[in-house]
C-alpha positions as CSV (number, residue, x, y, z in Angstrom):
1,Q,10.7,-7.6,-14.2
2,V,9.3,-5.4,-11.5
3,Q,9.7,-6.2,-7.8
4,L,7.9,-4.5,-4.9
5,V,9.8,-4.5,-1.6
6,Q,7.9,-3.5,1.5
7,S,9.3,-2.2,4.8
8,G,7.8,-0.8,8.0
9,G,5.0,-2.3,10.1
10,G,5.4,-4.0,13.4
11,S,3.5,-3.9,16.7
12,V,1.9,-0.9,18.3
13,Q,-0.8,-0.1,20.9
14,A,-4.2,1.1,19.9
15,G,-4.1,4.8,19.1
16,G,-0.5,4.6,17.8
17,S,0.9,5.2,14.4
18,L,3.0,3.2,11.9
19,R,4.2,3.8,8.4
20,L,4.6,1.3,5.6
21,S,6.8,1.7,2.6
22,C,6.8,-0.1,-0.8
23,T,9.6,0.5,-3.2
24,A,9.5,-0.7,-6.8
25,S,12.6,-1.9,-8.6
26,G,13.2,-3.0,-12.2
27,R,10.8,-0.5,-13.6
28,S,10.0,3.2,-12.9
29,L,6.5,3.9,-11.8
30,M,4.9,6.3,-14.2
31,G,1.8,7.7,-15.9
32,L,-1.3,5.7,-15.4
33,D,0.2,3.3,-13.0
34,E,-1.8,2.8,-9.8
35,M,-0.3,1.7,-6.5
36,A,-2.5,0.3,-3.8
37,W,-2.4,-1.2,-0.3
38,F,-4.5,-4.2,0.7
39,R,-4.6,-6.1,3.9
40,Q,-5.6,-9.6,5.0
41,A,-6.5,-10.4,8.6
42,P,-6.5,-14.0,9.9
43,G,-9.4,-16.0,8.5
44,K,-10.5,-13.2,6.3
45,E,-10.2,-12.3,2.6
46,R,-7.8,-9.7,1.4
47,E,-9.4,-6.3,1.3
48,F,-8.6,-3.0,-0.3
49,V,-7.2,-0.3,1.9
50,A,-6.1,2.6,-0.2
51,S,-4.8,3.5,-3.7
52,I,-3.1,6.4,-5.5
53,S,-2.7,7.1,-9.2
54,W,0.9,7.7,-9.9
55,S,0.8,10.8,-12.1
56,I,-2.2,12.8,-10.9
57,R,-2.1,11.4,-7.4
58,I,-5.9,10.8,-7.0
59,T,-6.4,8.8,-3.8
60,N,-9.1,6.4,-2.7
61,Y,-9.6,4.9,0.7
62,S,-11.8,2.2,2.2
63,D,-14.4,3.6,4.6
64,S,-12.8,1.7,7.5
65,V,-9.5,3.7,7.2
66,K,-10.7,7.0,5.8
67,G,-9.5,9.9,7.9
68,R,-6.9,7.8,9.7
69,F,-4.7,6.5,6.9
70,T,-2.9,8.5,4.2
71,I,-1.3,7.1,1.0
72,T,1.4,9.1,-0.6
73,R,4.1,8.5,-3.2
74,D,7.6,9.7,-3.9
75,N,8.4,9.8,-7.5
76,L,12.2,10.1,-7.1
77,Q,12.3,7.2,-4.7
78,N,9.8,5.1,-6.7
79,T,8.1,4.5,-3.4
80,V,4.6,4.5,-2.0
81,Y,3.8,5.0,1.6
82,L,0.9,4.3,3.9
83,Q,0.8,6.4,7.0
84,M,-1.5,4.8,9.5
85,N,-2.6,6.9,12.5
86,R,-5.1,6.2,15.3
87,L,-4.6,2.5,14.8
88,Q,-7.2,0.1,16.1
89,S,-7.1,-3.6,16.9
90,E,-9.3,-4.2,13.8
91,D,-6.4,-2.9,11.7
92,T,-4.3,-6.0,12.7
93,A,-3.4,-7.7,9.4
94,I,-0.8,-8.5,6.9
95,Y,-0.5,-5.5,4.6
96,F,0.4,-5.9,0.9
97,C,1.2,-3.2,-1.7
98,K,0.1,-3.8,-5.3
99,L,1.0,-2.3,-8.6
100,N,-1.4,-2.1,-11.5
101,A,0.1,-0.9,-14.7
102,P,-2.2,-0.6,-17.7
103,R,-1.3,-1.7,-21.2
104,T,0.6,0.8,-23.3
105,P,1.7,0.8,-26.9
106,F,5.1,-0.4,-25.6
107,S,4.2,-2.9,-22.9
108,P,1.5,-5.3,-21.7
109,P,-0.5,-4.8,-18.6
110,L,1.3,-5.6,-15.4
111,T,0.3,-6.5,-11.9
112,A,2.7,-7.1,-9.0
113,W,2.5,-7.6,-5.3
114,G,4.8,-6.9,-2.4
115,Q,5.9,-9.6,0.0
116,G,3.6,-8.5,2.8
117,T,4.3,-7.0,6.2
118,Q,2.7,-7.7,9.5
119,V,0.9,-4.9,11.4
120,T,-0.3,-5.8,14.9
121,V,-2.3,-3.5,17.1
122,S,-2.8,-4.4,20.7
123,P,-5.8,-3.0,22.7
């Protein structure tokens, strides 16, 4: 059973930077797996932030974070990172990592979420 454990986050002033980490255990990330970051602000729905395909490292970003956030992955550490620069108060939210693993001849499709981590940006 895969588990995603997040770390990082915290409080920062506008214009500052933070880095989030998400480490998978119980299963090696591989092939067509996709890791993504979502966030949920108070009173709002969870929204997509960024994603990365594990093997070919294609990345996607929401328009609101493009050019400020960078998603990367470390194959050996089984970890995905979200580097957040030039943070704005609108970035304040709980951030979640997510694994999407497609069906293979050897395993069913799999979705897993991290526990969430708070990011607070003060004006």
